[in-house]
C-alpha beads as a LAMMPS data file, in Angstrom:
LAMMPS data file: protein, C-alpha beads

416 atoms
415 bonds

1 atom types
1 bond types

-500.0 500.0 xlo xhi
-500.0 500.0 ylo yhi
-500.0 500.0 zlo zhi

Masses

1 110.0

Atoms # bond

1 1 1 306.970 -478.033 262.196
2 1 1 303.565 -476.513 263.009
3 1 1 302.844 -474.004 260.262
4 1 1 300.824 -470.811 260.195
5 1 1 297.053 -471.085 259.739
6 1 1 296.089 -470.411 256.091
7 1 1 295.069 -466.814 255.527
8 1 1 296.869 -465.499 258.611
9 1 1 300.276 -463.858 258.580
10 1 1 303.209 -462.932 260.783
11 1 1 304.341 -459.312 260.899
12 1 1 308.094 -459.785 261.119
13 1 1 310.654 -457.519 262.853
14 1 1 311.767 -456.005 259.538
15 1 1 308.150 -454.928 258.909
16 1 1 307.127 -453.636 262.335
17 1 1 308.941 -450.262 262.064
18 1 1 306.851 -449.477 258.962
19 1 1 303.667 -450.529 260.769
20 1 1 304.595 -448.435 263.813
21 1 1 305.168 -445.426 261.548
22 1 1 301.771 -445.910 259.884
23 1 1 299.971 -446.212 263.220
24 1 1 301.766 -443.259 264.779
25 1 1 300.973 -441.103 261.731
26 1 1 297.324 -442.187 261.686
27 1 1 296.850 -441.550 265.405
28 1 1 298.513 -438.150 265.214
29 1 1 296.431 -437.143 262.183
30 1 1 293.120 -438.283 263.649
31 1 1 293.786 -436.505 266.919
32 1 1 294.458 -433.292 264.954
33 1 1 290.904 -433.723 263.635
34 1 1 289.543 -434.163 267.170
35 1 1 289.139 -437.956 267.265
36 1 1 289.668 -439.874 270.518
37 1 1 290.738 -443.503 270.762
38 1 1 288.365 -446.253 271.863
39 1 1 289.358 -449.913 272.329
40 1 1 286.394 -452.293 271.852
41 1 1 286.880 -456.075 272.170
42 1 1 287.640 -458.263 269.171
43 1 1 284.697 -460.569 269.995
44 1 1 281.002 -459.662 270.169
45 1 1 277.658 -461.404 270.156
46 1 1 276.889 -462.657 266.642
47 1 1 273.552 -460.818 266.679
48 1 1 275.389 -457.481 266.732
49 1 1 276.935 -458.115 263.320
50 1 1 273.787 -459.714 261.887
51 1 1 271.744 -456.629 262.796
52 1 1 274.485 -454.093 262.158
53 1 1 276.097 -455.320 258.941
54 1 1 273.103 -457.064 257.365
55 1 1 272.253 -460.751 257.136
56 1 1 272.391 -460.752 253.309
57 1 1 275.944 -459.430 253.095
58 1 1 278.833 -461.718 252.149
59 1 1 280.450 -460.918 255.486
60 1 1 277.591 -462.326 257.564
61 1 1 276.581 -465.077 255.131
62 1 1 280.043 -466.507 254.452
63 1 1 282.968 -464.834 256.162
64 1 1 282.468 -464.505 259.913
65 1 1 284.295 -466.686 262.416
66 1 1 281.322 -467.709 264.557
67 1 1 281.108 -470.289 267.328
68 1 1 278.975 -471.242 270.303
69 1 1 280.642 -470.866 273.675
70 1 1 280.125 -473.136 276.676
71 1 1 277.197 -471.033 277.860
72 1 1 275.375 -471.524 274.567
73 1 1 275.893 -467.971 273.329
74 1 1 276.733 -467.420 269.663
75 1 1 279.881 -465.273 269.457
76 1 1 281.844 -463.931 266.492
77 1 1 285.265 -462.456 265.956
78 1 1 284.680 -458.945 264.660
79 1 1 284.747 -458.686 260.846
80 1 1 284.725 -454.857 261.045
81 1 1 284.870 -452.244 263.805
82 1 1 281.858 -449.948 263.358
83 1 1 279.235 -452.225 264.914
84 1 1 281.360 -452.810 268.034
85 1 1 282.103 -449.107 268.462
86 1 1 278.416 -448.228 268.149
87 1 1 277.471 -450.974 270.612
88 1 1 279.894 -449.393 273.086
89 1 1 278.515 -445.897 272.441
90 1 1 274.969 -447.127 273.086
91 1 1 275.839 -449.273 276.106
92 1 1 277.813 -446.516 277.865
93 1 1 275.545 -443.623 276.767
94 1 1 278.535 -441.767 275.327
95 1 1 276.389 -439.390 273.261
96 1 1 274.788 -438.118 276.484
97 1 1 278.187 -436.661 277.388
98 1 1 279.002 -435.200 273.956
99 1 1 276.410 -434.349 271.303
100 1 1 279.037 -435.042 268.616
101 1 1 281.508 -437.899 269.099
102 1 1 284.666 -438.527 267.096
103 1 1 286.163 -441.935 267.848
104 1 1 288.852 -444.151 266.336
105 1 1 290.279 -447.580 266.990
106 1 1 293.107 -449.709 265.627
107 1 1 293.266 -453.473 265.673
108 1 1 292.688 -456.842 264.021
109 1 1 289.533 -457.884 262.159
110 1 1 288.659 -461.396 260.991
111 1 1 286.970 -462.618 257.812
112 1 1 287.207 -466.079 256.301
113 1 1 287.572 -464.943 252.699
114 1 1 289.852 -466.127 249.935
115 1 1 293.449 -465.113 250.789
116 1 1 295.338 -463.105 248.165
117 1 1 298.119 -460.532 248.015
118 1 1 297.368 -457.899 250.650
119 1 1 294.189 -459.729 251.737
120 1 1 294.238 -461.940 254.830
121 1 1 291.783 -463.656 257.161
122 1 1 293.200 -461.724 260.076
123 1 1 293.820 -458.163 258.934
124 1 1 294.401 -454.851 260.660
125 1 1 292.415 -451.660 260.235
126 1 1 292.452 -448.043 261.298
127 1 1 288.786 -447.202 261.897
128 1 1 287.310 -443.729 262.515
129 1 1 283.698 -442.739 263.264
130 1 1 281.834 -439.431 263.696
131 1 1 278.467 -439.629 265.469
132 1 1 275.772 -436.997 265.890
133 1 1 276.499 -434.663 262.953
134 1 1 274.105 -434.779 259.970
135 1 1 275.786 -432.005 257.976
136 1 1 277.317 -432.793 254.563
137 1 1 280.331 -430.842 255.852
138 1 1 280.863 -433.684 258.338
139 1 1 280.976 -436.091 255.389
140 1 1 283.567 -433.938 253.613
141 1 1 285.630 -433.542 256.792
142 1 1 285.602 -437.308 257.348
143 1 1 286.842 -437.875 253.802
144 1 1 289.432 -435.141 254.431
145 1 1 290.657 -436.980 257.544
146 1 1 291.134 -440.194 255.544
147 1 1 292.918 -438.247 252.814
148 1 1 295.140 -436.502 255.393
149 1 1 296.277 -439.836 256.858
150 1 1 297.334 -440.995 253.418
151 1 1 299.000 -437.680 252.545
152 1 1 300.898 -437.559 255.848
153 1 1 302.198 -441.052 255.136
154 1 1 303.629 -439.711 251.883
155 1 1 301.219 -441.567 249.575
156 1 1 300.824 -440.003 246.137
157 1 1 298.349 -440.599 243.345
158 1 1 295.433 -440.420 245.792
159 1 1 291.853 -440.360 244.550
160 1 1 288.701 -440.356 246.649
161 1 1 285.910 -442.205 244.837
162 1 1 282.483 -441.105 246.036
163 1 1 278.818 -441.914 245.502
164 1 1 275.468 -441.464 247.186
165 1 1 273.486 -444.620 247.988
166 1 1 270.414 -442.587 248.937
167 1 1 268.186 -443.087 251.964
168 1 1 265.365 -445.424 252.962
169 1 1 262.908 -443.249 251.031
170 1 1 264.525 -443.083 247.577
171 1 1 266.236 -446.457 247.847
172 1 1 262.906 -448.318 247.946
173 1 1 261.987 -447.097 244.471
174 1 1 265.512 -447.767 243.225
175 1 1 265.385 -451.389 244.436
176 1 1 262.275 -451.846 242.293
177 1 1 264.119 -450.516 239.251
178 1 1 267.042 -452.864 239.898
179 1 1 264.772 -455.900 240.211
180 1 1 263.084 -454.994 236.922
181 1 1 266.517 -454.659 235.270
182 1 1 268.067 -457.839 236.682
183 1 1 264.967 -459.985 236.131
184 1 1 265.861 -460.607 232.491
185 1 1 269.371 -461.718 233.514
186 1 1 268.354 -463.813 236.518
187 1 1 269.498 -467.128 235.027
188 1 1 272.934 -465.630 234.256
189 1 1 273.596 -464.357 237.770
190 1 1 275.644 -466.361 240.260
191 1 1 273.708 -468.267 242.970
192 1 1 274.507 -465.608 245.556
193 1 1 273.167 -462.820 243.346
194 1 1 270.039 -464.849 242.581
195 1 1 269.371 -464.806 246.335
196 1 1 270.273 -461.111 246.545
197 1 1 267.780 -460.359 243.789
198 1 1 264.963 -461.187 246.208
199 1 1 266.519 -459.908 249.437
200 1 1 268.593 -456.836 248.504
201 1 1 269.339 -456.298 244.791
202 1 1 271.816 -453.491 245.623
203 1 1 274.214 -456.228 246.717
204 1 1 274.385 -457.447 243.105
205 1 1 276.171 -454.205 242.213
206 1 1 278.966 -455.176 244.639
207 1 1 279.414 -458.725 243.309
208 1 1 282.945 -459.620 242.140
209 1 1 281.873 -462.487 239.843
210 1 1 282.839 -461.412 236.324
211 1 1 279.476 -462.013 234.614
212 1 1 277.537 -460.337 237.443
213 1 1 279.866 -457.323 237.303
214 1 1 279.463 -457.143 233.521
215 1 1 275.665 -457.129 233.782
216 1 1 275.680 -454.642 236.666
217 1 1 277.625 -452.094 234.619
218 1 1 274.496 -451.489 232.522
219 1 1 272.109 -451.303 235.505
220 1 1 270.330 -448.060 236.456
221 1 1 272.520 -445.907 238.734
222 1 1 271.174 -444.603 242.002
223 1 1 272.461 -441.069 241.470
224 1 1 269.763 -440.685 238.783
225 1 1 267.066 -441.602 241.295
226 1 1 267.958 -439.695 244.485
227 1 1 265.219 -437.688 246.169
228 1 1 265.802 -433.954 246.579
229 1 1 267.256 -434.052 250.148
230 1 1 269.752 -436.794 249.195
231 1 1 270.699 -435.049 245.962
232 1 1 271.275 -431.731 247.742
233 1 1 273.323 -433.497 250.425
234 1 1 275.512 -435.164 247.792
235 1 1 276.017 -431.916 245.906
236 1 1 277.032 -430.168 249.149
237 1 1 279.609 -432.902 249.858
238 1 1 281.127 -432.398 246.402
239 1 1 281.267 -428.618 246.849
240 1 1 283.008 -429.023 250.223
241 1 1 285.596 -431.432 248.817
242 1 1 286.283 -429.004 245.978
243 1 1 286.679 -426.206 248.538
244 1 1 289.290 -428.293 250.377
245 1 1 291.109 -429.184 247.158
246 1 1 290.649 -432.940 247.705
247 1 1 290.648 -434.906 244.419
248 1 1 287.561 -437.040 243.886
249 1 1 285.556 -438.731 241.168
250 1 1 281.971 -439.935 241.232
251 1 1 281.507 -443.707 240.801
252 1 1 277.727 -444.231 240.419
253 1 1 277.911 -448.050 240.735
254 1 1 279.633 -447.959 244.142
255 1 1 277.484 -449.321 246.967
256 1 1 280.205 -450.746 249.270
257 1 1 279.808 -454.145 250.931
258 1 1 277.746 -453.223 253.985
259 1 1 273.970 -452.755 254.247
260 1 1 273.982 -449.908 256.749
261 1 1 275.262 -447.110 254.477
262 1 1 273.012 -444.157 253.623
263 1 1 273.786 -441.212 251.354
264 1 1 277.565 -440.703 251.110
265 1 1 279.792 -443.719 250.368
266 1 1 283.444 -443.469 249.411
267 1 1 286.650 -445.407 248.774
268 1 1 290.288 -444.340 249.117
269 1 1 292.210 -445.365 246.017
270 1 1 296.000 -445.257 246.034
271 1 1 296.475 -445.208 242.298
272 1 1 300.136 -446.225 242.507
273 1 1 298.868 -449.605 243.724
274 1 1 296.521 -449.926 240.743
275 1 1 292.831 -449.259 240.273
276 1 1 291.768 -452.389 242.124
277 1 1 293.832 -451.473 245.159
278 1 1 291.488 -449.413 247.298
279 1 1 293.209 -449.120 250.671
280 1 1 290.045 -448.206 252.538
281 1 1 286.609 -446.703 252.416
282 1 1 283.559 -445.759 254.354
283 1 1 280.287 -443.916 254.336
284 1 1 277.370 -442.405 256.202
285 1 1 274.956 -444.470 258.304
286 1 1 271.985 -442.520 259.657
287 1 1 269.944 -445.390 261.135
288 1 1 272.514 -447.865 262.439
289 1 1 272.990 -446.565 265.968
290 1 1 269.245 -446.605 266.647
291 1 1 269.006 -450.076 265.101
292 1 1 271.597 -451.274 267.634
293 1 1 269.660 -449.892 270.595
294 1 1 271.243 -446.466 270.875
295 1 1 269.820 -442.981 270.365
296 1 1 268.509 -441.775 267.016
297 1 1 271.777 -440.206 265.861
298 1 1 273.535 -440.167 262.510
299 1 1 277.064 -441.353 261.839
300 1 1 279.776 -441.476 259.216
301 1 1 283.105 -443.282 259.275
302 1 1 285.854 -445.051 257.379
303 1 1 288.388 -447.829 257.702
304 1 1 291.868 -448.126 256.176
305 1 1 293.557 -451.508 255.773
306 1 1 297.092 -451.587 257.132
307 1 1 298.354 -454.519 255.066
308 1 1 297.449 -452.954 251.743
309 1 1 298.626 -449.551 252.920
310 1 1 301.993 -450.978 253.985
311 1 1 302.385 -452.496 250.501
312 1 1 302.294 -448.986 249.044
313 1 1 305.164 -447.643 251.173
314 1 1 308.763 -448.505 250.199
315 1 1 310.620 -450.689 252.682
316 1 1 313.729 -448.488 252.568
317 1 1 311.935 -445.254 253.547
318 1 1 314.284 -443.514 256.048
319 1 1 311.316 -442.264 258.091
320 1 1 310.830 -445.694 259.601
321 1 1 314.262 -447.262 259.178
322 1 1 315.431 -448.270 262.629
323 1 1 319.047 -448.131 263.702
324 1 1 320.998 -448.406 266.928
325 1 1 322.873 -445.396 268.294
326 1 1 325.672 -447.337 269.979
327 1 1 327.118 -450.815 269.848
328 1 1 329.345 -451.895 272.757
329 1 1 332.032 -454.361 271.640
330 1 1 333.638 -456.112 274.609
331 1 1 336.630 -458.493 274.290
332 1 1 337.387 -460.853 277.146
333 1 1 335.477 -461.946 280.248
334 1 1 336.386 -458.971 282.434
335 1 1 335.699 -456.495 279.638
336 1 1 332.390 -458.204 278.932
337 1 1 331.187 -457.597 282.493
338 1 1 332.173 -453.931 282.223
339 1 1 330.503 -453.741 278.810
340 1 1 327.331 -455.142 280.350
341 1 1 327.351 -452.292 282.879
342 1 1 328.141 -449.617 280.284
343 1 1 325.530 -450.671 277.729
344 1 1 322.797 -450.483 280.352
345 1 1 324.087 -447.130 281.647
346 1 1 323.886 -445.776 278.086
347 1 1 320.300 -447.031 277.747
348 1 1 319.350 -445.419 281.050
349 1 1 320.409 -442.095 279.527
350 1 1 317.885 -442.536 276.685
351 1 1 320.397 -443.645 274.028
352 1 1 319.697 -446.883 272.170
353 1 1 322.502 -449.395 272.674
354 1 1 323.223 -453.038 271.895
355 1 1 325.920 -455.601 272.631
356 1 1 326.547 -459.342 272.381
357 1 1 327.650 -461.597 275.198
358 1 1 328.826 -464.569 273.121
359 1 1 332.532 -463.715 273.253
360 1 1 332.959 -463.333 269.476
361 1 1 335.929 -461.555 267.894
362 1 1 336.130 -457.803 267.358
363 1 1 335.764 -458.329 263.597
364 1 1 332.573 -460.344 264.095
365 1 1 331.184 -457.748 266.499
366 1 1 331.901 -454.924 264.055
367 1 1 329.862 -456.814 261.474
368 1 1 327.011 -456.953 263.968
369 1 1 327.346 -453.198 264.548
370 1 1 327.186 -452.604 260.786
371 1 1 324.082 -454.759 260.462
372 1 1 322.400 -452.840 263.283
373 1 1 323.281 -449.534 261.635
374 1 1 325.109 -448.366 264.768
375 1 1 326.388 -444.797 264.585
376 1 1 329.125 -445.428 267.157
377 1 1 330.963 -448.438 268.541
378 1 1 332.303 -448.372 272.093
379 1 1 335.230 -450.846 272.303
380 1 1 336.478 -452.345 275.565
381 1 1 339.364 -454.805 275.845
382 1 1 341.947 -455.648 278.488
383 1 1 344.077 -452.641 277.455
384 1 1 341.154 -450.197 277.836
385 1 1 340.057 -451.874 281.051
386 1 1 343.462 -451.421 282.682
387 1 1 343.353 -447.676 281.931
388 1 1 339.626 -447.319 282.742
389 1 1 339.058 -446.021 279.238
390 1 1 337.032 -446.997 276.199
391 1 1 337.658 -446.441 272.495
392 1 1 334.754 -444.813 270.632
393 1 1 334.617 -445.284 266.859
394 1 1 332.464 -443.101 264.609
395 1 1 331.144 -445.563 262.036
396 1 1 330.614 -442.862 259.399
397 1 1 333.981 -441.072 259.578
398 1 1 335.959 -444.069 260.939
399 1 1 337.551 -441.698 263.485
400 1 1 338.393 -443.106 266.935
401 1 1 338.920 -441.412 270.298
402 1 1 339.726 -442.667 273.770
403 1 1 337.746 -441.369 276.733
404 1 1 337.389 -442.287 280.387
405 1 1 334.726 -444.825 281.300
406 1 1 333.052 -442.306 283.593
407 1 1 332.572 -439.942 280.615
408 1 1 331.029 -442.377 278.103
409 1 1 327.443 -441.190 278.491
410 1 1 328.200 -437.460 278.512
411 1 1 330.479 -437.888 275.480
412 1 1 327.805 -439.757 273.503
413 1 1 325.171 -437.198 274.496
414 1 1 327.403 -434.428 273.143
415 1 1 327.462 -436.159 269.756
416 1 1 323.715 -436.483 269.380

Bonds

1 1 1 2
2 1 2 3
3 1 3 4
4 1 4 5
5 1 5 6
6 1 6 7
7 1 7 8
8 1 8 9
9 1 9 10
10 1 10 11
11 1 11 12
12 1 12 13
13 1 13 14
14 1 14 15
15 1 15 16
16 1 16 17
17 1 17 18
18 1 18 19
19 1 19 20
20 1 20 21
21 1 21 22
22 1 22 23
23 1 23 24
24 1 24 25
25 1 25 26
26 1 26 27
27 1 27 28
28 1 28 29
29 1 29 30
30 1 30 31
31 1 31 32
32 1 32 33
33 1 33 34
34 1 34 35
35 1 35 36
36 1 36 37
37 1 37 38
38 1 38 39
39 1 39 40
40 1 40 41
41 1 41 42
42 1 42 43
43 1 43 44
44 1 44 45
45 1 45 46
46 1 46 47
47 1 47 48
48 1 48 49
49 1 49 50
50 1 50 51
51 1 51 52
52 1 52 53
53 1 53 54
54 1 54 55
55 1 55 56
56 1 56 57
57 1 57 58
58 1 58 59
59 1 59 60
60 1 60 61
61 1 61 62
62 1 62 63
63 1 63 64
64 1 64 65
65 1 65 66
66 1 66 67
67 1 67 68
68 1 68 69
69 1 69 70
70 1 70 71
71 1 71 72
72 1 72 73
73 1 73 74
74 1 74 75
75 1 75 76
76 1 76 77
77 1 77 78
78 1 78 79
79 1 79 80
80 1 80 81
81 1 81 82
82 1 82 83
83 1 83 84
84 1 84 85
85 1 85 86
86 1 86 87
87 1 87 88
88 1 88 89
89 1 89 90
90 1 90 91
91 1 91 92
92 1 92 93
93 1 93 94
94 1 94 95
95 1 95 96
96 1 96 97
97 1 97 98
98 1 98 99
99 1 99 100
100 1 100 101
101 1 101 102
102 1 102 103
103 1 103 104
104 1 104 105
105 1 105 106
106 1 106 107
107 1 107 108
108 1 108 109
109 1 109 110
110 1 110 111
111 1 111 112
112 1 112 113
113 1 113 114
114 1 114 115
115 1 115 116
116 1 116 117
117 1 117 118
118 1 118 119
119 1 119 120
120 1 120 121
121 1 121 122
122 1 122 123
123 1 123 124
124 1 124 125
125 1 125 126
126 1 126 127
127 1 127 128
128 1 128 129
129 1 129 130
130 1 130 131
131 1 131 132
132 1 132 133
133 1 133 134
134 1 134 135
135 1 135 136
136 1 136 137
137 1 137 138
138 1 138 139
139 1 139 140
140 1 140 141
141 1 141 142
142 1 142 143
143 1 143 144
144 1 144 145
145 1 145 146
146 1 146 147
147 1 147 148
148 1 148 149
149 1 149 150
150 1 150 151
151 1 151 152
152 1 152 153
153 1 153 154
154 1 154 155
155 1 155 156
156 1 156 157
157 1 157 158
158 1 158 159
159 1 159 160
160 1 160 161
161 1 161 162
162 1 162 163
163 1 163 164
164 1 164 165
165 1 165 166
166 1 166 167
167 1 167 168
168 1 168 169
169 1 169 170
170 1 170 171
171 1 171 172
172 1 172 173
173 1 173 174
174 1 174 175
175 1 175 176
176 1 176 177
177 1 177 178
178 1 178 179
179 1 179 180
180 1 180 181
181 1 181 182
182 1 182 183
183 1 183 184
184 1 184 185
185 1 185 186
186 1 186 187
187 1 187 188
188 1 188 189
189 1 189 190
190 1 190 191
191 1 191 192
192 1 192 193
193 1 193 194
194 1 194 195
195 1 195 196
196 1 196 197
197 1 197 198
198 1 198 199
199 1 199 200
200 1 200 201
201 1 201 202
202 1 202 203
203 1 203 204
204 1 204 205
205 1 205 206
206 1 206 207
207 1 207 208
208 1 208 209
209 1 209 210
210 1 210 211
211 1 211 212
212 1 212 213
213 1 213 214
214 1 214 215
215 1 215 216
216 1 216 217
217 1 217 218
218 1 218 219
219 1 219 220
220 1 220 221
221 1 221 222
222 1 222 223
223 1 223 224
224 1 224 225
225 1 225 226
226 1 226 227
227 1 227 228
228 1 228 229
229 1 229 230
230 1 230 231
231 1 231 232
232 1 232 233
233 1 233 234
234 1 234 235
235 1 235 236
236 1 236 237
237 1 237 238
238 1 238 239
239 1 239 240
240 1 240 241
241 1 241 242
242 1 242 243
243 1 243 244
244 1 244 245
245 1 245 246
246 1 246 247
247 1 247 248
248 1 248 249
249 1 249 250
250 1 250 251
251 1 251 252
252 1 252 253
253 1 253 254
254 1 254 255
255 1 255 256
256 1 256 257
257 1 257 258
258 1 258 259
259 1 259 260
260 1 260 261
261 1 261 262
262 1 262 263
263 1 263 264
264 1 264 265
265 1 265 266
266 1 266 267
267 1 267 268
268 1 268 269
269 1 269 270
270 1 270 271
271 1 271 272
272 1 272 273
273 1 273 274
274 1 274 275
275 1 275 276
276 1 276 277
277 1 277 278
278 1 278 279
279 1 279 280
280 1 280 281
281 1 281 282
282 1 282 283
283 1 283 284
284 1 284 285
285 1 285 286
286 1 286 287
287 1 287 288
288 1 288 289
289 1 289 290
290 1 290 291
291 1 291 292
292 1 292 293
293 1 293 294
294 1 294 295
295 1 295 296
296 1 296 297
297 1 297 298
298 1 298 299
299 1 299 300
300 1 300 301
301 1 301 302
302 1 302 303
303 1 303 304
304 1 304 305
305 1 305 306
306 1 306 307
307 1 307 308
308 1 308 309
309 1 309 310
310 1 310 311
311 1 311 312
312 1 312 313
313 1 313 314
314 1 314 315
315 1 315 316
316 1 316 317
317 1 317 318
318 1 318 319
319 1 319 320
320 1 320 321
321 1 321 322
322 1 322 323
323 1 323 324
324 1 324 325
325 1 325 326
326 1 326 327
327 1 327 328
328 1 328 329
329 1 329 330
330 1 330 331
331 1 331 332
332 1 332 333
333 1 333 334
334 1 334 335
335 1 335 336
336 1 336 337
337 1 337 338
338 1 338 339
339 1 339 340
340 1 340 341
341 1 341 342
342 1 342 343
343 1 343 344
344 1 344 345
345 1 345 346
346 1 346 347
347 1 347 348
348 1 348 349
349 1 349 350
350 1 350 351
351 1 351 352
352 1 352 353
353 1 353 354
354 1 354 355
355 1 355 356
356 1 356 357
357 1 357 358
358 1 358 359
359 1 359 360
360 1 360 361
361 1 361 362
362 1 362 363
363 1 363 364
364 1 364 365
365 1 365 366
366 1 366 367
367 1 367 368
368 1 368 369
369 1 369 370
370 1 370 371
371 1 371 372
372 1 372 373
373 1 373 374
374 1 374 375
375 1 375 376
376 1 376 377
377 1 377 378
378 1 378 379
379 1 379 380
380 1 380 381
381 1 381 382
382 1 382 383
383 1 383 384
384 1 384 385
385 1 385 386
386 1 386 387
387 1 387 388
388 1 388 389
389 1 389 390
390 1 390 391
391 1 391 392
392 1 392 393
393 1 393 394
394 1 394 395
395 1 395 396
396 1 396 397
397 1 397 398
398 1 398 399
399 1 399 400
400 1 400 401
401 1 401 402
402 1 402 403
403 1 403 404
404 1 404 405
405 1 405 406
406 1 406 407
407 1 407 408
408 1 408 409
409 1 409 410
410 1 410 411
411 1 411 412
412 1 412 413
413 1 413 414
414 1 414 415
415 1 415 416
């Protein structure tokens, strides 16, 4: 047997109704907020992610699936969606058509990280981006859109964790403070953080190694060192979230795992999954689009992980439990041919219907109908065939009626 690649996973038929419900809810919610869908490719030039995400991030340093194609180009499977969306915006001059763009995409991302519960090497995300709006109200509305997706899915115990990571002006001074703080602990930091100390000490704050995290908890926090414009922006975001009644808490150590964030950063915590179970997050990026060759326009966005989100929804939720309207049980060769015609006639009328052609007994077929959750069973045997009738059984009440074959569809439609 050829087994699944480590870190990848199958989404099985019992799970796909839940996933379809999540995606339908997310799409509907985002479109209420004015977002439009975009479908970028899953593969891009490696340079896009190196420039967009940052060469000193774990994603670029360790986790990307990168290879050289036959033409000698270095290509990578996308580890996140923002860089690809912004490349598309720049390449197709989309901001020339609309001064403010709201875009979303859904699809697989790829990172070669350590697999764990809810964390895979191929994983699916809902990603949303707003381009061209510098207002702190745009930040609050973006957070509100992420919160609305979760609320519309029925998630409870939601908390939006927020921080400001400043801008290029105030962050330069803050990096100096971090280097001065971490210098005395340099020998205790992990090898990765020792490299980050020289390249980008903010990355140390995002390290998951226990000793590094312990040291980082005592480090200076950036919210104490924001310049006036960044501080006023952050305060305005908080006021707007309060106005909307969205629960949030400030987490001063949060920097997120990507280099391109400026000012607002946030995570979506579904507290029923536990504190460590953030289901998504995002932030503002005011320089990224220009860095990737596009116009000088700001942006803010977020991504929600479907695997972790699906873990927080009960499997038995009736909102995405699938069932079949009608099961057609045919007994005998002649009846089976007529059942074949009837089941497809029922489907043509927009009613879900199933049958089996294996010639099993009525008892066995009723078990199949039960397993499918069929509301009605249409039974056809030699007796019914001779009278051009069928027997319809209501699986809830156990009542049965006989009707003419030419009235099957209209009768079932009257019951729905």
